[in-house]
C-alpha positions as a Markdown table, in Angstrom:
| # | Residue | x | y | z |
|---|---|---|---|---|
| 1 | Met | 0.1 | 0.0 | -0.1 |
| 2 | Pro | 1.6 | 3.2 | -1.0 |
| 3 | Ile | 1.6 | 6.3 | 1.3 |
| 4 | Asp | -0.5 | 9.2 | 0.2 |
| 5 | Ala | 2.1 | 12.1 | 0.4 |
| 6 | Ala | -0.4 | 14.7 | 0.5 |
| 7 | Lys | -2.1 | 13.0 | 3.6 |
| 8 | Ala | 1.4 | 12.6 | 5.4 |
| 9 | Leu | 2.4 | 16.0 | 4.9 |
| 10 | Ala | -0.9 | 17.4 | 6.0 |
| 11 | Ala | -0.7 | 15.3 | 9.0 |
| 12 | Gly | 0.1 | 17.1 | 12.6 |
| 13 | Pro | 3.0 | 15.8 | 14.7 |
| 14 | Arg | 2.4 | 13.3 | 17.1 |
| 15 | Thr | 3.1 | 14.1 | 21.0 |
| 16 | Gly | 3.7 | 12.3 | 24.0 |
| 17 | Glu | 5.9 | 11.5 | 26.8 |
| 18 | Ile | 8.7 | 9.0 | 26.8 |
| 19 | Ser | 10.9 | 7.9 | 29.8 |
| 20 | Trp | 13.7 | 5.3 | 30.4 |
| 21 | Asp | 15.6 | 3.8 | 33.2 |
| 22 | His | 18.8 | 2.7 | 33.6 |
| 23 | Arg | 17.9 | -0.6 | 31.9 |
| 24 | Asp | 17.3 | 1.2 | 28.8 |
| 25 | Val | 20.5 | 3.2 | 29.1 |
| 26 | Gln | 22.3 | 0.1 | 29.2 |
| 27 | Leu | 21.0 | -1.5 | 26.3 |
| 28 | Tyr | 21.4 | 1.3 | 24.4 |
| 29 | His | 24.9 | 1.6 | 25.3 |
| 30 | Leu | 25.4 | -2.3 | 24.3 |
| 31 | Gly | 23.7 | -1.7 | 21.1 |
| 32 | Ile | 26.1 | 1.0 | 19.8 |
| 33 | Gly | 29.1 | -1.2 | 20.8 |
| 34 | Ala | 30.0 | -0.1 | 24.6 |
| 35 | Gly | 32.3 | -2.5 | 26.3 |
| 36 | Ser | 34.2 | -3.3 | 23.5 |
| 37 | Pro | 37.0 | -4.2 | 24.1 |
| 38 | Ala | 35.6 | -6.0 | 27.0 |
| 39 | Thr | 39.0 | -5.4 | 29.0 |
| 40 | Asp | 38.8 | -1.7 | 28.9 |
| 41 | Pro | 38.0 | -0.5 | 32.4 |
| 42 | Asp | 36.7 | 2.9 | 30.8 |
| 43 | Glu | 34.0 | 1.0 | 28.4 |
| 44 | Leu | 33.0 | -1.3 | 31.2 |
| 45 | Arg | 31.7 | 1.5 | 33.1 |
| 46 | Tyr | 29.0 | 1.8 | 30.6 |
| 47 | Thr | 27.4 | -1.7 | 30.6 |
| 48 | Leu | 27.9 | -2.9 | 34.0 |
| 49 | Glu | 25.1 | -2.0 | 36.6 |
| 50 | Ser | 27.5 | -1.9 | 39.6 |
| 51 | Arg | 29.0 | 1.2 | 38.3 |
| 52 | Leu | 26.2 | 3.4 | 37.5 |
């Protein structure tokens, strides 16, 4: 199903609240490669809950 450009451009922006906690932040850090190499203490602080 193609997107109707006129309808998409006429739509207003969607608003809402977003929140995250330490688990979400840790998953994000892991997703972007934090903790690599695993032996680097400066990188591990972004992946270990005990270092938050």
